[in-house]
C-alpha positions in Angstrom: 142.1 57.5 78.4 140.1 60.0 80.4 141.6 61.5 83.4 139.2 61.9 86.4 139.0 65.4 87.7 139.4 65.5 91.5 137.7 68.1 93.6 138.6 68.2 97.3 139.9 64.6 96.9 136.7 63.2 95.3 136.3 62.3 91.7 133.9 64.8 89.9 131.5 63.5 87.3 131.6 64.8 83.8 129.3 67.5 82.6 126.0 66.4 81.0 123.8 68.3 78.7 120.4 69.2 80.3 117.1 69.3 78.4 117.1 73.1 78.5 120.6 73.2 76.9 119.5 70.7 74.2 116.4 72.8 73.4 118.5 76.0 73.3 121.1 74.5 71.1 118.5 73.1 68.7 116.8 76.5 68.5 120.1 78.3 67.8 120.8 75.9 65.0 117.3 75.7 63.5 116.3 79.3 63.3 119.2 80.5 61.0 118.8 77.3 58.9 115.1 78.1 58.5 115.8 81.7 57.4 118.5 80.7 54.9 116.3 78.0 53.3 113.3 80.4 53.1 115.5 83.0 51.4 116.8 80.4 48.9 113.2 79.3 48.2 112.1 82.8 47.5 115.1 83.4 45.2 114.5 80.3 43.2 110.8 80.7 42.7 
């Protein structure tokens, strides 16, 4: 079970990913993948 975090006696909501964080995470993951796949393509051909 999840334990509610209390701040000044009130239950605090959980953290949610924003659109900016989602775009940043997708960019961080996709750019190295693109580079690796491009290098593999160049080595194979």
